[in-house]
N, C-alpha and C positions, 0 to 999 in steps of 0.2 A: 758609312763604310770608310775604313782607313785606306788612303791611296797608296798604291804600290809605285805607280809612275804618274807624274803630272808633267805634260809638255804644253807650253803656251808659246805660240808663234815661233816654233823651232825651225831654224834653217840648218841644213846639214849637207855635206859634200861627201861623195865617194869617188876617190881619184879626182879627175878634173870635171866631174859632173855634179851639179847641184841637184840632189834628189828631192830634198824638202825645202820649200821656200818659206812656208808659214804653217807648220804642222801643229795642230792642237789636238791632244789625245790624252785620255786618262784611263788607267787601269786600277781596279780596286781589289783589295784583299777580301776574300769571301765571295767574290763574283767571278767564276771561271768564264773566260772569254775566248772566242775564236776571232783572230784577225785574218780576214779572208780577202784575197786579191790575186790578180793575174801576175804572171812574170813581168817584171819591170815596174810594179806598183810601188816599190820601195820597201818590201818586206825584209830583205837582207840588210839594208841600211838601218832599218828600225832595230833589228836584232843586234847589230853592232853598237848602236847607241845604248841599248839596254845593258849590254855586256861591258860598256865603257871601253870598247876597242876603238871607237872614234868618239869625238865630242862635237856638240853643236857649235855652229859659228857664233861668235860673240855678237850680241846685239842687245841694246838697252831694253827693248820691248819683249825679248824672248827669255824663256826660263825652262829648266828641266830639273826635276827632283826625283829621287828614288827613295822610297820610304821616308819622305819628308825632308831629305837632305840633298843639297846641291853638290856637296863634295863627299867623296867616299874613298876609303882605302879599298882598292879593288879586291884584295884578298878577303877582307871582312864582308864585302858586298856579296861575293860569290858563295859565302856560307849561308846567306839568306835567300839568294836567288840562284836556283839551279837552271842552267841553260844547256840544252842539247841541240846543236845546230848541224846542218849539212857540212858547213865549212870545218867544224871540229872533226866530224867523222872522216872527211877526206884528208885532213891535215895531220891526223894523229899518227905518231911514229909507227911504222909497220912492224918493227922488230919487237915492240913491247909485248909482254905476256898479258893475257886477259886480266889476271890478278893485279898486275901493276897498273893497268888502265884504271881500275877502281881505286886503288890506293892513291893514285896521283890526284884524285879529287880533294884530298885533305890539304894539298898545297896548291891546288888549281894550276898544276904544271902539266906539260906534255911529256909523260914518262916519269919514271922514278930515278932520282939521282943520289949519288953517294952522300952529299951533304944534308940530305933530308932525313929527318928522324920520324919513325913511325912506332907508336907505342903498341903494346899488346891490345889495348882497347881499340886502336885504329884497325888492327888486323882482325879483331873479332867483329867489329862493325862491318868491315868490308865483306867478311865471310857471310855474315847474316844477310846482307843485301843481295849478295850473289845467290844465296840459297833461295831467297824470296823470289828472285827473278828467274830462277831455274837455270842458271848458267854456271853454277859452282863446279860442275864436272869439266868445264872448259877453261878453268882458271890458268892452267899451264900452257895453253895453246897460244901461239903467236897471233897477234892482232890481224896480221895479213892473211892468215889462213882461215879466219872466221868468215862465215856468211854475212851478208848485209844485215840480216835480222839479228844475228848474234852480236855483231859489232854494236848495233843500236842498243841492245840490252846491256852490254857492258858500259856503254857511255851513259845510259840511264842510271845504272848503278853508281857510276862515278859522280853523277849529279846528286844522287840521293844519300850518299854517305854522311852528309852534313844534316840530313833531315830538314831541307830548306822549307821556308814558309811558302814559297812560290816556285813553280816549275814552268819553264818556258821551253816549248818543243817546236822545232822547225820541221814541218812536213815529215812527221815521225814514221809514217808507213810507206813513204816513197820507195819503190823498188822491191817491196816485200810481196811474196806470194800470199794468197788469201789466208792460209793457215797462220803464217807468221804475223800478218797484219791483224787478224782477229785476236791473236794472243797478246800482241803489244797493246792494242786498244783495251783489252781486259785488264792489263796491268795498270794502265792509266786510270781506268774507271775505279779500280780498287783503291788507288792512291787518292783520288778525289773524294771517294766515300769516307775516307779517314778524316775529312775536314780540311784538306789542303786546297790551294788555289792553283788552277792550271791556266796558262796562257798558251793557246795553240795558234801558230802562225803557219798558214797553209793556203794552197789553192785547190786542195783535194776535199771536196764536200763530204765524202764518205768517212773522213778521219774524225769528224766532229761527233764526239760521244753524246749520249742523251743528257748527261750531267751538265753540259755546257748550255747555258740558256741566253747568253749575251753575245752579240755579233758586232764586229766593226768591219765595215767594207772599205777597203783601201784601193785606190786606183789613181795612177798617174801622180803619185806623190802627195795625195790628199785624202782625207777621210771623206768618203762619199756619203756615208750614213752610218749610224749605229743605233742599236735598239734590240728588242727581244728577238730570239731565234725564230719564233713563230711568225714574225712579221718580215724579217729580212731574208730568210731562206725561202724565197719565193721566186717564181718564174720572172717576174718583173725586175726585182732587184738584182738577181744574179745575171740576168741578161744584160742589164745596164752595166754592172761591174765588169763583166768579162767581155763585153762588146760583141756578143753573139747570141742568137736565140737559144734559150735554155728552158727546159722543162724540169721541174724538181719532183722526184718521186720520194716517198717516205714510207718507212716500215721499221717496226721494232725500235722506234726512237732515233733511227738514223735516217740520213738523206743521201740521195744520189742525183747527179745531174746528167741528163740525156739531151740530145739535140731536140729542139722544139719544132723542127720543120722549116717552113718557108717564111715564117713571121719575121718581121724586121726587129732587131734588138733596139730597145729604147735608147734614146740619146742621153749620155751621161750629163750633158749640160742642162737637161731639164730638171729643175729643182722644185717644181711646184707640188710634187706629191711625195716629199720626203716624210719619213715617220716623225711623229711628234708626240711620243709617249713621255710619261713623267721621268723615265730614266734616260731619255734621249737628250743629247747635248747639241743644240743647234750650232753652237760655235765650232764644234768638232766637224760637223758635216759641211760647214761652210768655209773650211780652210782654203786659203788661196791656192791656186794651181801652181805647179812648178814651172 
């Protein structure tokens, strides 16, 4: 499989905090993956690395490539890698219209500006994506007046106008009611069924659609384990990852986490029973702690 991201011994800082000390992680085109971990695991920093909003600390033994390249023009990269993050949703200008949110994806900007040029083809593509996501009737509404779910769909449309090879979503259904949540997941599933690759970064188990079959467990700035969903979405592994007793329930291809009662959560430091499947990368699960 062609690598999307390859990180080897990556160190990264967020503000004055070293979040990753020696992170090794790979994502591949054609293998949709969920990166699952608790708050503070390093998920937001990982997203910033992928978006090139921050860069790894320089070290001779460390490396990071995206689509096989270490250096990228960030505007070219964003046409191949669509990212919808919580930070983007919170930080997007509130006065922008829904239609302008989508158009801004062509320039990877926050808002539409006078010096930017949009062709008839750009407008037609934006309209097509808005219709596909069923928010075309809201195109003239101000971003600030849209519901959380509506904002998410406009930001998803913004990411999709380039028809990217890979889509990275950050906790996409957080704050949505069940109807909006199910609709958003249906949109994601339809997109994956078209042959695209999804990377889902979350701590919400229910967000993981059936089409995702590979899991990376992230905790305390290191990859705890990675492997097939059937193996890692288990009571043992989720209890260890989140540091609390968890029971996993499954139905219709989806999973949900519920309290497991009085059992003691497994110790994350116990590495004797990590998965060892052909597609499991021991070097990833043995990354140094932060």
